[in-house]
RODO-570760 format. One record per residue (C-alpha): residue in three letters; x, y, z. Coordinates in nm, 3 decimals. Example, Ala and Ser with C-alpha at 12.3 -4.5 7.8 and 13.67 -1.06 7.14 Angstrom:
// RODO-570760
> type X Y Z
> ALA 1.230 -0.450 0.780
> SER 1.367 -0.106 0.714
This chain:
// RODO-570760
> type X Y Z
> UNK 0.000 0.000 0.000
> UNK 0.290 0.239 0.074
> UNK 0.416 0.200 -0.283
> UNK 0.084 0.336 -0.413
> UNK 0.017 0.709 -0.452
> UNK -0.140 0.848 -0.130
> UNK -0.496 0.882 -0.264
> UNK -0.483 0.531 -0.408
> UNK -0.350 0.402 -0.076
> UNK -0.629 0.584 0.109
> UNK -0.887 0.433 -0.127
> UNK -0.748 0.083 -0.063
> UNK -0.756 0.147 0.312
> UNK -1.116 0.271 0.301
> UNK -1.237 -0.020 0.087
> UNK -1.069 -0.271 0.318
> UNK -1.252 -0.110 0.612
> UNK -1.582 -0.178 0.440
> UNK -1.492 -0.546 0.395
> UNK -1.502 -0.621 0.768
> UNK -1.122 -0.638 0.791
> UNK -0.992 -0.537 1.131
> UNK -0.721 -0.273 1.125
> UNK -0.438 -0.261 1.376
> UNK -0.238 0.023 1.531
> UNK 0.023 -0.035 1.264
> UNK -0.208 -0.038 0.959
> UNK -0.384 0.286 1.058
> UNK -0.057 0.457 1.153
> UNK 0.102 0.358 0.824
> UNK -0.171 0.522 0.614
> UNK -0.170 0.839 0.829
> UNK 0.210 0.869 0.806
> UNK 0.189 0.804 0.432
> UNK -0.062 1.085 0.382
> UNK 0.142 1.324 0.593
> UNK 0.462 1.241 0.405
> UNK 0.290 1.387 0.098
> UNK 0.169 1.685 0.306
> UNK -0.193 1.572 0.268
> UNK -0.280 1.701 0.613
> UNK -0.655 1.748 0.554
> UNK -0.692 1.388 0.436
> UNK -0.508 1.266 0.745
> UNK -0.730 1.484 0.965
> UNK -1.039 1.346 0.794
> UNK -0.925 0.992 0.868
> UNK -0.865 1.075 1.235
> UNK -1.208 1.242 1.252
> UNK -1.365 0.917 1.127
> UNK -1.186 0.735 1.408
> UNK -1.301 0.989 1.667
> UNK -1.662 0.962 1.548
> UNK -1.652 0.578 1.548
> UNK -1.702 0.556 1.173
> UNK -1.388 0.344 1.167
> UNK -1.361 0.094 1.451
> UNK -1.161 -0.215 1.532
> UNK -1.158 -0.464 1.820
> UNK -0.778 -0.449 1.806
> UNK -0.740 -0.094 1.937
> UNK -0.919 0.199 2.100
> UNK -0.894 0.551 1.964
> UNK -0.696 0.653 2.270
> UNK -0.444 0.369 2.232
> UNK -0.412 0.434 1.859
> UNK -0.339 0.805 1.903
> UNK -0.086 0.724 2.178
> UNK 0.080 0.481 1.935
> UNK 0.086 0.749 1.665
> UNK 0.253 1.010 1.884
> UNK 0.488 0.762 2.053
> UNK 0.623 0.638 1.722
> UNK 0.624 0.977 1.549
> UNK 0.996 1.012 1.635
> UNK 1.053 0.822 1.311
> UNK 0.857 1.088 1.128
> UNK 0.778 1.463 1.157
> UNK 0.658 1.464 1.518
> UNK 0.526 1.820 1.512
> UNK 0.313 1.748 1.206
> UNK 0.167 1.433 1.364
> UNK 0.072 1.618 1.683
> UNK -0.068 1.916 1.493
> UNK -0.280 1.689 1.272
> UNK -0.427 1.503 1.570
> UNK -0.489 1.823 1.769
> UNK -0.662 1.989 1.472
> UNK -0.882 1.682 1.424
> UNK -0.981 1.686 1.792
> UNK -1.065 2.057 1.771
> UNK -1.282 2.001 1.463
> UNK -1.460 1.708 1.628
> UNK -1.581 1.942 1.906
> UNK -1.525 1.675 2.169
> UNK -1.460 1.760 2.537
> UNK -1.148 1.976 2.548
> UNK -0.952 1.785 2.815
> UNK -0.790 1.552 2.561
> UNK -0.694 1.824 2.313
> UNK -0.538 2.031 2.594
> UNK -0.353 1.723 2.718
> UNK -0.213 1.656 2.370
> UNK -0.114 2.019 2.329
> UNK 0.074 2.019 2.663
> UNK 0.235 1.686 2.574
> UNK 0.358 1.831 2.247
> UNK 0.519 2.130 2.417
> UNK 0.668 1.914 2.694
> UNK 0.848 1.717 2.423
> UNK 1.009 2.040 2.306
> UNK 0.796 2.066 1.993
> UNK 0.676 2.412 1.893
> UNK 0.317 2.420 1.760
> UNK 0.231 2.671 1.489
> UNK 0.014 2.970 1.586
> UNK -0.281 2.832 1.393
> UNK -0.273 2.512 1.601
> UNK -0.285 2.707 1.927
> UNK -0.564 2.919 1.781
> UNK -0.772 2.610 1.698
> UNK -0.721 2.487 2.056
> UNK -0.815 2.827 2.198
> UNK -1.125 2.852 1.981
> UNK -1.224 2.500 2.085
> UNK -1.191 2.592 2.455
> UNK -1.393 2.914 2.415
> UNK -1.674 2.718 2.253
> UNK -1.664 2.417 2.485
> UNK -1.562 2.558 2.823
> UNK -1.631 2.930 2.803
> UNK -1.413 3.238 2.802
> UNK -1.275 3.205 3.156
> UNK -1.115 2.869 3.077
> UNK -0.983 3.004 2.746
> UNK -0.824 3.298 2.928
> UNK -0.644 3.055 3.162
> UNK -0.516 2.859 2.860
> UNK -0.393 3.185 2.706
> UNK -0.217 3.291 3.029
> UNK -0.058 2.947 3.071
> UNK 0.090 2.953 2.721
> UNK 0.247 3.297 2.730
> UNK 0.609 3.246 2.637
> UNK 0.544 2.885 2.534
> UNK 0.386 2.952 2.196
> UNK 0.387 3.235 1.948
> UNK 0.064 3.436 1.932
> UNK -0.063 3.612 1.622
> UNK -0.338 3.865 1.545
> UNK -0.596 3.584 1.513
> UNK -0.514 3.465 1.867
> UNK -0.611 3.804 2.004
> UNK -0.915 3.816 1.777
> UNK -1.044 3.493 1.934
> UNK -0.984 3.631 2.284
> UNK -1.148 3.962 2.201
> UNK -1.459 3.791 2.067
> UNK -1.471 3.565 2.373
> UNK -1.453 3.844 2.628
> UNK -1.698 4.068 2.438
> UNK -1.947 3.783 2.398
> UNK -1.925 3.728 2.775
> UNK -1.968 4.102 2.839
> UNK -1.623 4.140 3.001
> UNK -1.517 4.476 2.858
> UNK -1.241 4.531 3.113
> UNK -1.065 4.221 2.990
> UNK -1.137 4.324 2.632
> UNK -0.926 4.636 2.683
> UNK -0.663 4.416 2.854
> UNK -0.649 4.204 2.537
> UNK -0.597 4.518 2.330
> UNK -0.311 4.623 2.559
> UNK -0.152 4.277 2.559
> UNK -0.165 4.267 2.182
> UNK 0.029 4.591 2.161
> UNK 0.281 4.469 2.419
> UNK 0.361 4.165 2.204
> UNK 0.445 4.399 1.918
> UNK 0.133 4.321 1.717
> UNK -0.081 4.601 1.576
> UNK -0.454 4.558 1.647
> UNK -0.640 4.520 1.320
> UNK -0.986 4.629 1.206
> UNK -1.145 4.301 1.319
> UNK -1.013 4.335 1.676
> UNK -1.123 4.699 1.700
> UNK -1.464 4.627 1.548
> UNK -1.525 4.342 1.793
> UNK -1.442 4.565 2.091
> UNK -1.649 4.855 1.954
> UNK -1.945 4.621 1.914
> UNK -1.890 4.488 2.267
> UNK -1.886 4.842 2.408
> UNK -2.205 4.934 2.221
> UNK -2.387 4.624 2.345
> UNK -2.301 4.725 2.702
> UNK -2.413 5.084 2.641
> UNK -2.055 5.219 2.661
> UNK -2.090 5.433 2.349
> UNK -1.829 5.692 2.454
> UNK -1.566 5.420 2.481
> UNK -1.673 5.290 2.141
> UNK -1.635 5.642 1.993
> UNK -1.281 5.671 2.131
> UNK -1.188 5.334 1.983
> UNK -1.330 5.444 1.647
> UNK -1.116 5.759 1.660
> UNK -0.809 5.552 1.753
> UNK -0.862 5.342 1.442
> UNK -0.853 5.653 1.225
> UNK -0.538 5.781 1.397
> UNK -0.367 5.446 1.330
> UNK -0.463 5.459 0.963
> UNK -0.709 5.169 0.992
> UNK -1.008 5.197 0.759
> UNK -1.340 5.114 0.924
> UNK -1.549 4.861 0.733
> UNK -1.926 4.818 0.710
> UNK -1.928 4.605 1.026
> UNK -1.744 4.872 1.225
> UNK -1.982 5.144 1.110
> UNK -2.291 4.930 1.169
> UNK -2.186 4.839 1.523
> UNK -2.135 5.203 1.621
> UNK -2.444 5.331 1.437
> UNK -2.653 5.072 1.618
> UNK -2.490 5.173 1.948
> UNK -2.579 5.539 1.891
> UNK -2.942 5.462 1.811
> UNK -2.984 5.230 2.111
> UNK -2.847 5.504 2.335
> UNK -3.092 5.756 2.188
> UNK -2.816 5.950 2.007
> UNK -3.009 5.972 1.682
> UNK -2.817 6.264 1.532
> UNK -2.484 6.090 1.591
> UNK -2.624 5.773 1.435
> UNK -2.751 5.945 1.120
> UNK -2.430 6.151 1.086
> UNK -2.217 5.839 1.106
> UNK -2.441 5.668 0.852
> UNK -2.383 5.956 0.608
> UNK -2.008 5.946 0.680
> UNK -2.008 5.573 0.613
> UNK -2.149 5.628 0.265
> UNK -1.922 5.925 0.190
> UNK -1.618 5.712 0.282
> UNK -1.724 5.455 0.025
> UNK -1.830 5.185 0.273
> UNK -2.155 5.040 0.142
> UNK -2.429 4.967 0.397
> UNK -2.524 4.601 0.427
> UNK -2.853 4.443 0.536
> UNK -2.780 4.495 0.907
> UNK -2.692 4.862 0.852
> UNK -3.011 4.923 0.660
> UNK -3.224 4.744 0.922
> UNK -3.064 4.954 1.193
> UNK -3.135 5.286 1.017
> UNK -3.483 5.171 0.910
> UNK -3.565 5.099 1.272
> UNK -3.454 5.448 1.374
> UNK -3.677 5.610 1.107
> UNK -3.975 5.395 1.206
> UNK -3.931 5.472 1.577
> UNK -3.938 5.841 1.483
> UNK -4.247 5.770 1.269
> UNK -4.068 5.901 0.961
> UNK -4.217 5.636 0.737
> UNK -4.156 5.836 0.418
> UNK -3.779 5.824 0.481
> UNK -3.804 5.460 0.586
> UNK -3.964 5.359 0.258
> UNK -3.714 5.566 0.060
> UNK -3.441 5.364 0.228
> UNK -3.636 5.044 0.165
> UNK -3.648 5.129 -0.206
> UNK -3.275 5.205 -0.205
> UNK -3.204 4.862 -0.057
> UNK -3.392 4.687 -0.333
> UNK -3.239 4.903 -0.605
> UNK -2.894 4.804 -0.478
> UNK -2.994 4.438 -0.476
> UNK -2.969 4.402 -0.096
> UNK -3.201 4.113 -0.009
> UNK -3.450 4.214 0.260
> UNK -3.519 3.964 0.537
> UNK -3.806 3.904 0.780
> UNK -3.653 4.155 1.024
> UNK -3.664 4.427 0.756
> UNK -4.034 4.374 0.696
> UNK -4.112 4.345 1.067
> UNK -3.949 4.685 1.128
> UNK -4.162 4.849 0.858
> UNK -4.480 4.669 0.968
> UNK -4.430 4.785 1.326
> UNK -4.373 5.143 1.205
> UNK -4.693 5.138 1.000
> UNK -4.889 4.991 1.291
> UNK -4.766 5.271 1.519
> UNK -4.924 5.513 1.272
> UNK -5.244 5.305 1.256
> UNK -5.197 5.251 0.881
> UNK -5.274 4.884 0.924
> UNK -5.395 4.816 0.572
> UNK -5.047 4.911 0.441
> UNK -4.893 4.690 0.710
> UNK -5.103 4.393 0.598
> UNK -5.005 4.461 0.236
> UNK -4.642 4.422 0.347
> UNK -4.726 4.086 0.506
> UNK -4.865 3.975 0.170
> UNK -4.557 4.117 -0.008
> UNK -4.330 3.912 0.217
> UNK -4.506 3.594 0.110
> UNK -4.483 3.693 -0.257
> UNK -4.108 3.749 -0.211
> UNK -4.064 3.398 -0.075
> UNK -4.030 3.504 0.289
> UNK -4.236 3.336 0.559
> UNK -4.389 3.585 0.803
> UNK -4.287 3.498 1.158
> UNK -4.514 3.477 1.461
> UNK -4.379 3.824 1.551
> UNK -4.495 3.954 1.210
> UNK -4.848 3.828 1.269
> UNK -4.862 3.940 1.632
> UNK -4.753 4.296 1.545
> UNK -5.000 4.317 1.256
> UNK -5.289 4.183 1.467
> UNK -5.203 4.415 1.756
> UNK -5.188 4.713 1.520
> UNK -5.522 4.616 1.366
> UNK -5.687 4.583 1.710
> UNK -5.557 4.922 1.826
> UNK -5.678 5.078 1.501
> UNK -6.026 4.940 1.569
> UNK -6.000 4.685 1.287
> UNK -6.073 4.362 1.472
> UNK -6.197 4.216 1.143
> UNK -5.848 4.248 0.993
> UNK -5.691 4.099 1.306
> UNK -5.919 3.794 1.281
> UNK -5.833 3.754 0.911
> UNK -5.463 3.759 1.000
> UNK -5.526 3.504 1.274
> UNK -5.681 3.267 1.020
> UNK -5.389 3.333 0.784
> UNK -5.143 3.255 1.065
> UNK -5.303 2.918 1.135
> UNK -5.336 2.826 0.767
> UNK -4.963 2.899 0.720
> UNK -4.884 2.613 0.956
> UNK -4.759 2.837 1.238
> UNK -4.889 2.795 1.592
> UNK -5.036 3.092 1.780
> UNK -4.853 3.182 2.102
> UNK -4.986 3.304 2.437
> UNK -4.906 3.658 2.318
> UNK -5.117 3.603 2.004
> UNK -5.421 3.510 2.211
> UNK -5.370 3.797 2.456
> UNK -5.366 4.040 2.161
> UNK -5.692 3.900 2.022
> UNK -5.863 3.871 2.362
> UNK -5.764 4.230 2.445
> UNK -5.883 4.346 2.103
> UNK -6.218 4.171 2.142
> UNK -6.269 4.310 2.491
> UNK -6.227 4.666 2.361
> UNK -6.480 4.616 2.081
> UNK -6.849 4.545 2.068
> UNK -6.763 4.198 1.944
> UNK -6.650 4.049 2.276
> UNK -6.818 3.708 2.264
> UNK -6.522 3.531 2.090
> UNK -6.309 3.591 2.402
> UNK -6.437 3.270 2.564
> UNK -6.371 3.078 2.242
> UNK -6.011 3.203 2.238
> UNK -5.958 3.098 2.601
> UNK -6.093 2.751 2.524
> UNK -5.873 2.728 2.213
> UNK -5.567 2.826 2.419
> UNK -5.635 2.547 2.667
> UNK -5.689 2.296 2.384
> UNK -5.346 2.389 2.247
> UNK -5.190 2.337 2.589
> UNK -5.127 2.709 2.643
> UNK -5.191 2.846 2.992
> UNK -5.385 3.175 2.995
> UNK -5.186 3.448 3.168
> UNK -5.282 3.691 3.443
> UNK -5.365 3.948 3.172
> UNK -5.604 3.703 3.006
> UNK -5.788 3.625 3.329
> UNK -5.807 3.994 3.423
> UNK -5.975 4.067 3.090
> UNK -6.220 3.782 3.153
> UNK -6.309 3.921 3.497
> UNK -6.380 4.264 3.349
> UNK -6.592 4.113 3.073
> UNK -6.798 3.900 3.312
> UNK -6.859 4.207 3.527
> UNK -6.956 4.403 3.215
> UNK -7.201 4.125 3.120
> UNK -7.336 4.129 3.477
> UNK -7.223 3.771 3.534
> UNK -7.066 3.831 3.875
> UNK -7.067 3.463 3.972
> UNK -6.847 3.381 3.673
> UNK -6.616 3.672 3.755
> UNK -6.575 3.538 4.112
> UNK -6.505 3.188 3.977
> UNK -6.221 3.328 3.764
> UNK -6.079 3.518 4.062
> UNK -6.093 3.201 4.274
> UNK -5.913 3.006 4.002
> UNK -5.644 3.276 3.981
> UNK -5.587 3.242 4.356
> UNK -5.559 2.862 4.331
> UNK -5.300 2.890 4.053
> UNK -5.096 3.162 4.233
> UNK -5.194 3.435 3.985
> UNK -5.251 3.724 4.224
> UNK -5.531 3.952 4.107
> UNK -5.467 4.328 4.099
């Protein structure tokens, strides 16, 4: 088999596996070493992944004993490459991280220096499997043992920002500079986004200015993160100014940018500007998503222009998008508040015929809408339907029922509902 080209040898190995032949430590090691000798690292990794996932098994070895055999005998081969291949396969398999960390330490203890990308795959694996705190400990432990690169710090920055640890995010930025590496756009953008999510917009602004001073060019993700941060903080003028600067600097808005600005226009009830932007999106070929339509539908409902909102629901379907439960709930709520219970009931039928299941919120919207209209009899039907679907009516639902029974002069029923609320620990107001 070793005299055959590596792909031919791999094919022979695979076909023999399917013939109920039992491989040994030696036969598996031989094919892995053969692949690596031709620098076919991905093929070797794929083979190890099949072993880790039990797609290749043998009564003559365990995966653990096989990998120990591979590393123990790698002195006759490129030891670093063997370790790196196994470690990368473990990281891709997303198995518990103890073994991959053990292999990594074993490699270093043997005086072998792993490449930065190998450490990065280990670090990424730990962030995903054990959380940022454990990843930070792995990073601290390996200072001076391995060489870090910009991607290493990018992984750390994302980990601490995802966990909301801004203090450590700024520590990562400082450590990166201390190692002689220049923070790149990705690292800055991640920290800016982290600051904005925590409401620390001033810190995000300073970071954005630092980028400019360093000659780094902000991309669409950088701009979008800060624009979104401004709007969430109520700094509308800053948000719109940055949006205009983004376009003047030649950075084209993407779907997330547009959704962010659309939301700001709709919250300000500037629907004319919102639809101008909506048209611009489509002219540029930016594919709108369900979130885009939901933003516009909510804006129209705030203005009580529910017929236009419902037209957008129909447009979504025509564009191949499936309205979400949020889409229907917002449209029904808008219709009820506009005094168009008939439209809300039509949407409710459309929701059910689409295959979606109404939620507790859906029923509360309809029950509230019915209670405010002259057409209040369906309230009891909705409560029964909720119970049939296994949905528990909320305190709001029962409160509406009490008011309706009082309004209908059915005090005994109202008292029964109050008694039931007490039994189910739903304290009445």
